[in-house]
Backbone bond lengths (Angstrom), bond angles and torsions (degrees), N, CA, C in turn:
res aa  C-N    CA-C-N  psi(-1)  N-CA   C-N-CA  omega(-1)  CA-C   N-CA-C  phi
1 M - - - 1.463 - - 1.529 110.08 -
2 R 1.346 115.19 135.61 1.457 121.79 -176.77 1.533 111.08 -67.91
3 A 1.347 116.64 123.26 1.465 120.68 177.02 1.524 109.08 -77.30
4 L 1.310 115.84 149.63 1.463 120.21 -178.64 1.523 109.12 -108.40
5 K 1.335 115.51 96.98 1.461 120.93 -177.74 1.522 112.90 -121.61
6 R 1.314 116.84 -22.98 1.467 120.57 -177.80 1.529 107.93 -134.02
7 V 1.320 115.87 115.06 1.462 121.64 -176.20 1.527 109.97 -114.34
8 L 1.317 116.47 126.72 1.459 120.95 177.00 1.523 109.05 -98.48
9 V 1.330 115.85 128.89 1.461 121.62 -179.38 1.522 108.38 -112.79
10 G 1.320 116.67 117.10 1.458 120.97 179.94 1.517 111.05 -99.55
11 I 1.326 117.48 121.43 1.464 120.52 -179.33 1.521 110.93 -132.17
12 D 1.326 114.40 155.90 1.455 122.89 168.63 1.523 106.19 -97.64
13 P 1.328 118.99 111.59 1.470 120.81 -174.79 1.519 114.18 -64.56
14 F 1.346 117.24 -11.23 1.460 120.59 179.22 1.526 111.75 -97.67
15 S 1.333 117.59 4.75 1.460 121.06 -178.79 1.527 110.34 -114.41
16 D 1.316 115.89 -179.03 1.464 121.74 177.47 1.527 107.96 -84.98
17 Y 1.317 116.53 102.69 1.471 120.39 -173.78 1.525 113.18 -116.32
18 E 1.334 117.55 8.56 1.459 120.09 -174.38 1.528 112.53 -59.89
19 D 1.338 118.13 -42.53 1.464 120.26 -178.84 1.524 112.35 -68.29
20 I 1.321 116.50 -28.44 1.469 119.48 176.05 1.529 109.00 -65.38
21 L 1.332 115.86 -44.50 1.468 120.09 178.75 1.530 111.25 -65.58
22 K 1.326 116.65 -41.85 1.471 120.41 178.84 1.528 110.66 -57.80
23 R 1.329 115.44 -48.09 1.466 119.60 -178.28 1.522 110.51 -64.43
24 A 1.317 116.44 -40.85 1.468 120.57 179.37 1.525 111.15 -62.56
25 L 1.323 116.89 -40.99 1.467 121.02 179.27 1.528 111.50 -64.66
26 M 1.335 116.78 -41.32 1.465 120.33 177.58 1.518 111.36 -59.98
27 I 1.327 115.20 -46.91 1.465 120.26 -177.92 1.526 110.61 -66.94
28 A 1.329 116.60 -40.74 1.467 120.00 179.25 1.521 110.87 -62.63
29 K 1.332 116.70 -42.67 1.457 120.44 -179.41 1.529 111.23 -64.15
30 S 1.331 117.49 -43.66 1.471 121.50 -177.99 1.515 112.65 -66.63
31 N 1.337 116.70 -26.78 1.462 120.20 -173.78 1.523 113.96 -113.67
32 G 1.331 117.15 2.82 1.458 119.44 -178.98 1.511 112.70 64.30
33 A 1.340 116.20 36.75 1.466 121.28 -175.48 1.529 111.32 -101.16
34 V 1.318 115.79 160.67 1.463 121.83 173.59 1.528 108.26 -103.32
35 L 1.329 116.07 154.36 1.458 121.45 -178.21 1.523 111.64 -110.86
36 Y 1.319 115.27 136.80 1.458 122.18 171.62 1.523 106.47 -117.72
37 I 1.332 115.77 107.23 1.463 121.07 -174.91 1.525 108.78 -97.23
38 V 1.321 114.96 118.05 1.464 120.67 -177.30 1.522 109.15 -110.37
39 C 1.322 116.17 117.68 1.460 121.98 176.01 1.527 107.03 -92.75
40 A 1.314 115.90 103.75 1.461 120.99 -175.95 1.526 109.76 -94.55
41 V 1.324 116.72 120.57 1.462 121.68 -174.40 1.512 110.50 -120.72
42 K 1.324 115.65 124.57 1.460 121.34 175.14 1.527 107.83 -118.42
43 V 1.336 116.29 111.48 1.464 121.16 179.83 1.528 107.68 -121.40
44 P 1.344 117.89 92.13 1.474 121.50 -173.18 1.519 114.84 -54.66
45 W 1.352 116.77 -39.93 1.465 117.47 -175.07 1.519 112.91 -69.18
46 L 1.342 118.01 -16.17 1.459 120.04 177.51 1.528 112.01 -70.68
47 E 1.349 115.88 -13.90 1.460 119.81 -179.09 1.525 112.62 -84.65
48 L 1.335 116.83 -3.97 1.458 119.50 178.31 1.529 110.11 -64.75
49 P 1.338 117.34 146.95 1.475 121.52 -176.97 1.525 114.18 -53.87
50 I 1.336 117.45 -32.63 1.472 119.06 -176.13 1.528 111.88 -67.94
51 F 1.344 117.35 -18.09 1.462 120.23 179.95 1.527 111.93 -102.48
52 E 1.325 116.67 7.58 1.462 120.23 -178.06 1.532 110.77 -61.03
53 N 1.340 114.65 134.57 1.472 122.92 178.74 1.533 113.42 65.60
54 K 1.339 116.93 17.48 1.462 120.01 177.61 1.534 109.59 -109.50
55 E 1.307 114.79 138.29 1.468 120.53 179.42 1.525 108.10 -90.10
56 I 1.354 116.30 88.37 1.457 121.13 -176.49 1.528 111.06 -87.22
57 L 1.328 116.58 -41.16 1.462 121.45 -176.76 1.531 109.95 -83.85
58 N 1.305 116.33 122.00 1.461 120.75 179.80 1.526 109.04 -87.97
59 K 1.319 116.04 93.39 1.458 121.50 -175.84 1.519 112.77 -66.26
60 E 1.325 116.14 -34.21 1.465 119.65 -178.02 1.522 111.91 -65.30
61 I 1.339 116.42 -39.66 1.463 119.74 178.92 1.519 110.62 -66.27
62 L 1.342 116.25 -42.60 1.464 120.23 177.73 1.523 110.88 -61.73
63 K 1.309 115.91 -45.29 1.468 120.80 -179.78 1.523 110.48 -61.71
64 Q 1.316 116.61 -43.80 1.466 120.78 -179.33 1.529 110.96 -62.59
65 E 1.322 116.50 -38.99 1.464 119.91 179.72 1.528 111.11 -64.29
66 V 1.329 115.84 -42.74 1.467 119.72 178.43 1.526 110.22 -65.22
67 E 1.317 116.73 -41.38 1.471 121.08 178.14 1.526 111.23 -58.70
68 E 1.333 116.12 -43.91 1.467 120.41 -178.42 1.524 111.22 -65.85
69 R 1.329 116.81 -39.61 1.460 119.62 179.28 1.529 110.79 -70.38
70 L 1.317 116.30 -35.34 1.466 120.79 178.51 1.523 111.25 -65.76
71 E 1.314 116.60 -42.25 1.469 121.83 -177.58 1.526 112.69 -62.51
72 K 1.329 117.35 -25.47 1.464 121.29 -178.93 1.519 112.79 -80.20
73 L 1.328 117.33 -11.44 1.465 121.13 -174.91 1.520 111.79 -88.62
74 E 1.320 115.09 148.53 1.456 121.44 178.72 1.526 110.31 -61.35
75 N 1.313 116.18 141.00 1.476 124.55 177.87 1.531 113.69 79.89
76 S 1.323 118.48 -8.55 1.462 119.30 -174.20 1.527 112.69 -62.00
77 A 1.334 116.20 -35.69 1.464 119.66 -178.19 1.524 111.68 -69.63
78 E 1.329 117.28 -21.30 1.467 121.52 -177.39 1.523 112.82 -89.53
79 I 1.323 116.70 -12.14 1.464 120.69 -173.22 1.525 110.89 -108.97
80 T 1.310 115.88 131.89 1.464 120.78 173.91 1.524 108.50 -75.73
81 S 1.330 116.15 128.29 1.457 119.57 -178.07 1.522 111.01 -144.74
82 A 1.325 114.50 156.96 1.466 121.80 175.28 1.522 107.72 -136.20
83 I 1.338 115.86 142.69 1.465 121.04 -177.95 1.524 109.50 -123.24
84 V 1.341 115.86 132.48 1.465 120.59 175.57 1.523 108.76 -132.77
85 V 1.312 116.27 149.97 1.464 122.52 175.79 1.529 107.33 -115.93
86 E 1.322 116.23 125.02 1.464 120.81 -177.58 1.519 110.43 -130.60
87 E 1.327 116.19 139.56 1.463 121.53 174.94 1.525 109.67 -92.62
88 G 1.327 115.75 149.13 1.457 120.54 177.59 1.512 111.15 138.32
89 N 1.324 115.92 -177.77 1.459 119.69 175.47 1.523 108.05 -62.62
90 P 1.334 118.95 121.31 1.461 121.16 -173.51 1.521 114.63 -53.99
91 D 1.333 117.79 -41.55 1.464 119.09 -179.24 1.524 111.35 -64.02
92 E 1.327 116.53 -40.29 1.462 120.45 179.95 1.528 110.79 -69.18
93 V 1.333 115.97 -40.14 1.470 120.61 178.54 1.523 110.11 -61.17
94 I 1.325 116.96 -46.74 1.467 121.62 -177.19 1.515 111.51 -67.05
95 L 1.317 117.34 -45.25 1.465 120.48 -179.45 1.522 111.66 -65.77
96 H 1.329 116.92 -39.38 1.468 120.71 177.99 1.523 110.18 -64.42
97 A 1.330 116.71 -44.05 1.466 120.50 -179.96 1.528 110.88 -64.19
98 A 1.327 116.95 -36.14 1.464 120.57 179.41 1.522 110.86 -62.22
99 V 1.319 116.17 -38.36 1.471 120.51 177.82 1.522 110.41 -71.52
100 Q 1.336 116.09 -46.03 1.465 121.01 -178.03 1.526 112.11 -60.85
101 E 1.309 116.61 -37.07 1.468 121.11 -176.59 1.525 112.85 -94.31
102 S 1.327 116.51 4.15 1.474 121.43 -178.88 1.528 111.12 52.10
103 A 1.321 115.22 47.89 1.464 121.14 -177.39 1.527 111.25 -68.22
104 D 1.332 115.17 151.75 1.464 121.82 176.93 1.522 111.47 -101.47
105 M 1.336 115.80 -13.41 1.458 120.16 -176.36 1.520 109.45 -164.41
106 I 1.338 116.68 152.31 1.459 122.64 177.58 1.527 108.36 -119.03
107 I 1.335 115.96 136.31 1.462 120.83 175.73 1.519 108.70 -120.21
108 M 1.328 115.94 129.34 1.459 122.14 179.72 1.523 108.97 -138.49
109 G 1.328 116.52 -179.95 1.459 120.23 179.80 1.509 112.19 -133.31
110 T 1.329 115.40 168.54 1.456 120.97 177.13 1.513 109.54 -80.56
111 N 1.319 114.90 170.94 1.461 120.86 179.49 1.521 109.20 -80.24
112 R 1.333 117.11 100.94 1.461 121.33 -176.29 1.528 112.97 -76.97
113 E 1.337 117.61 -2.51 1.466 119.29 179.38 1.523 111.11 -68.31
114 Y 1.355 115.09 -25.77 1.449 119.24 -178.13 1.527 108.93 -89.32
115 K 1.306 116.97 95.39 1.457 121.91 -175.07 1.527 112.03 -73.79
116 V 1.346 117.50 -16.90 1.459 119.40 -176.29 1.510 111.94 -70.57
117 S 1.313 117.77 -24.02 1.458 119.77 -178.24 1.512 110.60 -157.56
118 K 1.331 116.37 130.02 1.455 120.26 176.79 1.522 110.81 -82.09
119 N 1.337 116.74 -1.65 1.461 119.92 -178.75 1.526 112.63 -82.11
120 I 1.332 116.60 -13.44 1.460 119.48 -177.02 1.524 110.38 -71.71
121 I 1.328 115.77 127.45 1.452 119.94 175.19 1.514 108.53 -113.11
122 G 1.317 116.20 142.17 1.448 120.70 -176.85 1.515 112.99 -76.13
123 S 1.321 114.85 166.59 1.464 120.21 -179.31 1.524 111.10 -65.63
124 T 1.351 117.25 -30.49 1.466 119.66 179.27 1.524 110.70 -62.54
125 V 1.341 116.76 -45.72 1.464 120.36 178.83 1.519 110.41 -60.73
126 Q 1.316 116.55 -46.22 1.465 119.93 -179.34 1.526 111.35 -60.41
127 K 1.330 116.58 -41.81 1.464 119.99 -179.12 1.522 111.50 -66.92
128 V 1.331 116.68 -40.56 1.464 120.12 179.84 1.527 110.00 -64.09
129 V 1.334 117.11 -47.94 1.463 120.27 179.19 1.527 110.42 -61.43
130 H 1.318 115.73 -40.19 1.460 122.08 -178.62 1.532 111.71 -60.80
131 K 1.347 116.21 -38.55 1.468 120.37 -174.04 1.524 114.18 -100.82
132 S 1.310 117.13 -16.25 1.458 119.89 -171.04 1.524 112.99 -71.64
133 R 1.327 114.90 148.88 1.464 121.69 170.17 1.525 110.28 -108.75
134 L 1.331 114.95 16.38 1.464 121.37 179.99 1.525 109.63 -122.22
135 P 1.334 117.47 158.48 1.466 119.97 172.04 1.525 109.73 -61.54
136 V 1.331 115.60 140.28 1.466 121.03 178.56 1.524 108.43 -124.64
137 L 1.329 115.93 121.90 1.463 121.35 175.99 1.521 108.46 -98.15
138 I 1.335 116.14 124.73 1.460 122.18 179.97 1.521 108.22 -104.91
139 V 1.328 116.17 113.07 1.464 121.76 -177.89 1.523 109.37 -89.76
140 K 1.335 115.59 118.87 1.466 120.84 -179.69 1.522 113.09 -111.89
141 N 1.327 116.40 -19.56 1.456 120.35 -169.74 1.531 112.30 -123.19
142 N 1.314 115.04 174.20 1.458 120.66 176.06 1.527 110.13 -62.11
143 A 1.312 116.26 138.31 1.469 121.32 -177.76 1.522 109.68 -106.43
144 D 1.309 116.44 61.75 1.459 120.86 -177.33 1.520 113.19 -88.30
145 K 1.332 117.39 -15.01 1.461 120.98 -179.83 1.524 109.85 -152.80
146 K 1.322 114.91 165.17 1.462 120.17 179.43 1.526 110.46 -65.38
147 Y 1.328 114.92 157.85 1.458 118.71 173.52 1.528 109.16 -65.11
148 K 1.312 115.67 132.64 1.460 120.53 -179.72 1.535 112.35 -114.24
149 N 1.323 116.54 -35.32 1.471 120.93 -176.81 1.517 109.83 -127.73
150 I 1.329 115.38 111.32 1.461 122.04 -177.61 1.523 109.66 -109.87
151 L 1.321 116.23 134.21 1.462 121.49 175.47 1.518 108.59 -111.01
152 A 1.330 115.94 131.53 1.462 121.10 -179.59 1.528 109.68 -123.15
153 P 1.334 117.46 95.31 1.462 119.59 173.27 1.525 108.63 -62.19
154 T 1.321 118.03 136.48 1.458 120.09 -174.49 1.521 112.32 -138.20
155 D 1.334 114.29 148.30 1.468 121.14 171.20 1.523 110.13 -109.98
156 F 1.335 116.51 9.75 1.461 125.28 177.97 1.533 113.22 71.40
157 E 1.336 117.38 11.46 1.461 120.62 -179.99 1.530 110.49 -85.86
158 E 1.342 115.47 169.81 1.460 121.70 -175.09 1.526 112.02 -61.39
159 E 1.339 117.13 -38.98 1.465 119.81 -179.02 1.534 110.83 -63.90
160 S 1.322 115.45 -38.45 1.458 119.56 177.46 1.521 110.19 -65.10
161 K 1.311 116.16 -41.31 1.469 120.80 178.83 1.527 110.63 -59.65
162 K 1.331 116.95 -45.18 1.460 120.64 -179.40 1.529 111.29 -63.75
163 S 1.330 116.64 -39.28 1.470 119.60 -179.70 1.519 110.88 -64.52
164 I 1.328 117.05 -37.76 1.461 121.42 -179.47 1.526 110.58 -70.37
165 L 1.305 117.49 -43.21 1.463 120.88 178.62 1.530 110.82 -64.29
166 F 1.329 116.62 -36.04 1.466 120.82 176.76 1.525 110.36 -64.75
167 A 1.328 116.44 -43.47 1.457 120.63 178.70 1.526 111.13 -63.20
168 K 1.317 116.33 -39.92 1.472 120.14 177.21 1.525 111.03 -61.14
169 E 1.317 115.99 -38.16 1.464 121.51 -176.31 1.521 112.08 -69.96
170 I 1.332 116.70 -44.96 1.466 118.48 -172.96 1.531 113.21 -92.41
171 F 1.334 117.03 -14.76 1.463 120.86 176.22 1.531 108.98 -124.32
172 P 1.330 117.58 66.06 1.468 121.58 -172.14 1.525 114.81 -65.48
173 D 1.326 117.66 -21.20 1.464 120.67 -176.96 1.528 113.02 -92.76
174 A 1.320 117.39 -2.16 1.471 120.60 -175.43 1.524 111.90 -91.81
175 D 1.320 115.62 150.62 1.464 121.88 170.89 1.525 108.14 -87.50
176 I 1.327 116.07 130.27 1.461 120.45 -178.43 1.525 109.67 -115.13
177 K 1.315 115.07 127.99 1.458 121.26 177.32 1.519 109.73 -117.97
178 L 1.331 116.44 136.11 1.456 121.40 178.09 1.529 109.90 -95.06
179 L 1.316 114.67 148.56 1.462 120.37 178.28 1.525 109.63 -138.09
180 H 1.323 115.50 130.22 1.466 120.10 174.76 1.519 108.90 -122.37
181 V 1.333 115.65 125.10 1.460 121.26 177.32 1.525 107.81 -102.10
182 Y 1.316 116.70 111.70 1.464 119.91 -178.99 1.528 109.90 -97.48
183 E 1.324 114.93 156.07 1.463 120.35 -177.25 1.524 110.76 -107.50
184 T 1.302 115.67 131.18 1.463 121.92 178.50 1.518 109.85 -113.15
185 L 1.325 115.32 167.85 1.463 121.39 175.37 1.520 108.97 -87.27
186 S 1.324 116.25 140.82 1.456 121.03 178.92 1.514 110.17 -107.44
187 E 1.300 116.37 -178.60 1.461 120.97 177.96 1.522 111.77 -62.67
188 I 1.328 115.60 -21.71 1.472 119.54 178.57 1.523 110.40 -60.92
189 A 1.346 115.08 -31.09 1.466 119.65 -178.85 1.513 112.08 -61.13
190 L 1.325 117.41 -24.25 1.466 121.11 179.64 1.521 111.59 -61.21
191 H 1.324 115.54 -28.30 1.468 120.02 -177.64 1.525 112.48 -81.92
192 F 1.327 117.30 -15.43 1.460 120.71 -175.67 1.522 113.40 -114.24
193 Y 1.324 117.10 -22.64 1.449 120.96 -178.44 1.524 109.63 -124.66
194 S 1.284 114.46 154.89 1.471 119.80 177.43 1.518 109.52 -83.69
195 L 1.313 115.02 68.92 1.451 121.41 -177.48 1.524 110.42 -123.53
196 K 1.304 114.28 149.40 1.457 120.59 175.88 1.525 109.09 -99.63
197 D 1.320 115.04 163.50 1.468 120.20 179.60 1.525 111.33 -54.66
198 K 1.299 116.45 -42.99 1.457 120.67 -177.61 1.524 111.64 -64.96
199 E 1.347 115.48 -37.53 1.467 119.70 179.92 1.530 110.94 -67.34
200 I 1.323 116.05 -39.69 1.465 119.89 176.95 1.523 110.27 -64.46
201 E 1.316 116.20 -41.78 1.461 121.07 178.76 1.526 111.30 -60.99
202 E 1.336 116.76 -44.02 1.463 121.12 179.29 1.527 110.84 -65.12
203 Y 1.328 115.46 -42.03 1.473 119.86 178.63 1.527 110.51 -59.78
204 N 1.326 116.18 -46.22 1.462 120.65 -178.18 1.524 111.77 -63.58
205 K 1.314 116.73 -36.31 1.462 120.38 177.03 1.524 110.51 -64.50
206 L 1.339 116.04 -41.13 1.465 120.36 179.59 1.526 111.04 -64.99
207 V 1.327 116.45 -41.81 1.467 120.91 179.21 1.525 110.57 -61.67
208 A 1.320 116.91 -45.37 1.461 121.46 179.37 1.530 110.85 -63.70
209 H 1.333 116.56 -41.76 1.467 120.83 179.79 1.528 110.85 -64.67
210 Y 1.323 116.14 -42.88 1.470 121.19 178.99 1.533 109.99 -62.68
211 A 1.329 117.44 -43.10 1.470 121.47 -178.92 1.526 110.61 -62.36
212 K 1.312 116.96 -41.54 1.464 120.73 179.53 1.530 111.30 -64.86
213 N 1.314 116.66 -41.95 1.471 120.36 178.12 1.519 111.64 -64.20
214 E 1.316 115.95 -43.10 1.457 120.42 179.14 1.529 111.20 -64.21
215 M 1.321 116.41 -37.70 1.459 120.25 178.72 1.522 110.35 -63.74
216 E 1.316 117.50 -43.24 1.464 121.09 179.59 1.530 111.06 -60.38
217 K 1.314 116.85 -43.99 1.472 121.09 179.40 1.527 111.02 -66.72
218 F 1.319 115.62 -41.72 1.459 120.25 -177.04 1.527 111.35 -67.43
219 L 1.315 116.98 -38.29 1.466 120.91 177.40 1.525 110.90 -58.64
220 K 1.311 116.75 -40.57 1.465 120.69 178.64 1.525 110.85 -66.72
221 E 1.343 116.63 -38.06 1.468 120.85 -178.67 1.526 111.99 -64.37
222 V 1.331 116.71 -36.35 1.468 119.72 -176.82 1.528 112.04 -99.73
223 G 1.329 116.93 1.30 1.455 120.27 176.06 1.513 114.92 69.86
224 L 1.327 117.05 37.79 1.460 121.68 178.89 1.523 110.56 -121.15
225 E 1.329 116.13 166.74 1.456 120.64 -177.69 1.526 113.61 -115.53
226 Q 1.338 116.26 -26.03 1.466 119.09 -174.61 1.526 111.84 -97.49
227 G 1.331 115.48 126.08 1.456 120.35 177.78 1.514 110.31 -158.28
228 E 1.312 116.06 148.20 1.463 120.15 -179.58 1.525 109.44 -143.77
229 V 1.323 116.29 144.46 1.460 121.43 173.94 1.520 108.05 -118.90
230 I 1.332 116.13 137.59 1.468 120.12 -178.83 1.522 109.98 -136.55
231 D 1.312 114.70 154.84 1.464 122.38 179.74 1.527 109.50 -77.63
232 G 1.343 115.72 128.73 1.459 120.02 179.37 1.506 114.46 -75.92
233 N 1.337 117.65 -11.91 1.478 121.98 177.08 1.524 112.95 49.63
234 N 1.333 115.59 38.54 1.467 122.41 177.28 1.524 114.49 68.08
235 T 1.327 117.08 2.55 1.472 121.38 174.87 1.533 108.04 -135.37
236 P 1.348 117.60 64.01 1.471 120.44 -173.38 1.523 114.56 -58.70
237 K 1.331 118.28 -35.45 1.461 119.95 -179.83 1.523 111.17 -64.63
238 K 1.317 115.51 -46.93 1.465 120.12 -179.93 1.528 110.96 -65.27
239 V 1.333 116.18 -42.72 1.468 120.52 179.28 1.523 110.19 -60.29
240 L 1.337 115.99 -41.70 1.457 120.41 -179.31 1.528 111.59 -65.10
241 I 1.323 117.57 -47.31 1.458 120.72 -179.64 1.521 110.94 -65.23
242 D 1.324 117.03 -38.89 1.473 119.82 176.70 1.522 110.15 -60.53
243 Y 1.320 116.57 -40.13 1.464 120.95 179.47 1.529 110.30 -65.32
244 I 1.331 116.29 -46.64 1.464 120.81 179.73 1.526 110.56 -59.49
245 T 1.323 115.93 -42.26 1.457 121.21 -178.47 1.526 112.04 -63.15
246 K 1.328 116.23 -36.80 1.460 120.62 -174.45 1.525 114.17 -89.93
247 C 1.336 117.73 -23.72 1.467 118.74 -169.24 1.529 113.95 -81.05
248 G 1.325 117.85 -15.47 1.462 120.08 173.92 1.518 115.58 82.41
249 N 1.328 118.57 16.58 1.464 119.50 176.02 1.530 109.80 -75.09
250 D 1.328 116.28 159.58 1.465 119.23 -179.19 1.527 113.12 -111.71
251 L 1.333 117.06 -2.82 1.459 120.83 175.63 1.522 109.03 -148.87
252 T 1.333 115.48 137.39 1.465 121.39 175.21 1.519 108.10 -115.91
253 V 1.333 116.46 131.30 1.466 122.24 -176.19 1.523 109.92 -113.07
254 I 1.341 116.05 128.87 1.462 120.98 176.14 1.523 109.05 -131.61
255 G 1.332 116.23 152.58 1.468 120.34 -176.28 1.510 113.18 -125.69
256 S 1.334 115.19 156.48 1.459 121.09 176.11 1.517 109.22 -154.58
257 K 1.322 115.92 167.26 1.459 121.50 -177.11 1.513 111.03 -110.76
258 G 1.341 115.47 105.79 1.463 120.76 172.43 1.514 114.19 59.68
259 T 1.330 114.98 -176.99 1.458 120.64 -177.03 1.517 111.97 -65.05
260 A 1.327 117.77 -43.77 1.467 120.42 -179.79 1.518 110.59 -61.67
261 G 1.333 115.20 -40.74 1.453 119.73 -179.87 1.515 112.07 -66.40
262 I 1.336 116.35 -39.44 1.453 119.26 -178.04 1.520 109.87 -68.75
263 N 1.333 117.89 -34.14 1.460 120.50 176.38 1.517 110.49 -57.96
264 K 1.317 115.09 -46.45 1.457 120.25 -178.90 1.516 110.58 -67.96
265 L 1.342 116.17 -45.19 1.452 120.78 -175.32 1.515 111.83 -67.39
266 L 1.323 116.80 -40.92 1.449 119.54 -176.95 1.518 112.43 -68.40
267 G 1.325 116.88 -13.24 1.448 119.70 176.08 1.511 111.55 -76.39
268 S 1.314 117.65 -10.34 1.454 119.54 -176.66 1.517 112.21 -134.52
269 M 1.340 116.21 -107.22 1.456 120.80 -167.80 1.531 114.05 -67.17
270 A 1.331 117.59 -44.71 1.464 119.51 -174.22 1.523 112.47 -64.32
271 L 1.319 116.49 -44.57 1.465 119.54 178.81 1.518 110.45 -62.62
272 Y 1.322 116.13 -38.18 1.467 120.32 178.30 1.525 110.49 -63.35
273 I 1.334 116.37 -43.67 1.466 120.42 178.72 1.524 109.97 -63.81
274 M 1.334 117.19 -45.63 1.460 120.79 179.07 1.528 111.69 -56.12
275 R 1.321 115.47 -42.26 1.461 119.72 -176.22 1.527 113.01 -77.35
276 E 1.318 115.95 -41.93 1.458 119.82 -168.32 1.520 115.47 -99.45
277 S 1.312 118.01 -19.93 1.461 119.21 -177.86 1.527 111.16 -65.98
278 P 1.329 117.32 131.57 1.469 119.91 176.57 1.526 112.33 -77.37
279 T 1.329 116.74 -8.19 1.463 120.89 -178.93 1.516 111.21 -93.42
280 D 1.330 116.28 168.31 1.453 119.96 166.08 1.521 107.89 -62.74
281 V 1.327 116.89 155.01 1.464 120.88 -176.95 1.528 110.02 -132.10
282 L 1.322 115.78 130.96 1.458 122.00 173.70 1.520 108.52 -108.52
283 V 1.339 115.78 115.66 1.461 120.94 175.94 1.516 107.72 -99.71
284 Y 1.314 116.24 113.87 1.465 120.86 -177.24 1.530 109.03 -98.83
285 V 1.316 115.72 124.26 1.460 121.66 177.57 1.515 108.52 -112.39
286 S 1.334 116.03 123.93 1.471 119.44 -178.93 1.513 110.76 -104.84
């Protein structure tokens, strides 16, 4: 299991990043980790020829402002941290810094400029998650307290297992509940398959029974007690988000395998969860 000793925090110094820093400080304190705070700045008009070889962006002032805001936050004096300001495409800056600093995890935030919905995630976050080989925590909410209730949607695969064990390791005080959304056949299937109502009913019972058995085995494998299986009703993504919205958890954990795996996963369930979940989201890449 990956130890958490070096955490990279990617922020836009021109946005509201206080909750990202708060969450990073909490995690660093709980795990004895150091923070590397990267202020990634992309200013397109600075690339015009008339500004060539001119130092327009005052990095020292930006760095000082972040330092001052960090110092006012709880736990900041107890955590070793370093702050750098870098120009360039934010996703490339953050990913490069993560490699350079041998980071174990990346923490970022959603685009808070969109007040209509806290579910909106920016293109930088999506690109980082898409390319990263590290766990990425996406902070969407106020970070006033530690995570207490974590939901981990699972397909019972190895990547899901690793994501859950990682969450257990870095959030030792939180309650973790597993959720599996299984898919059943609906009456629509009657139009495409030579099946009778009774056969569909029997099939659905078997699927539900299998899901429950798998959940029991999986809970033992990851050392947890709470797990639930629910019918996706032919709209598993919507059912899952509705469940997350109603259950009151403060973090949702999802897993994937490497860059190739994340490409595939982000085309479906994971990207949907990242976009639509009202909770913070931890995407674990193994």
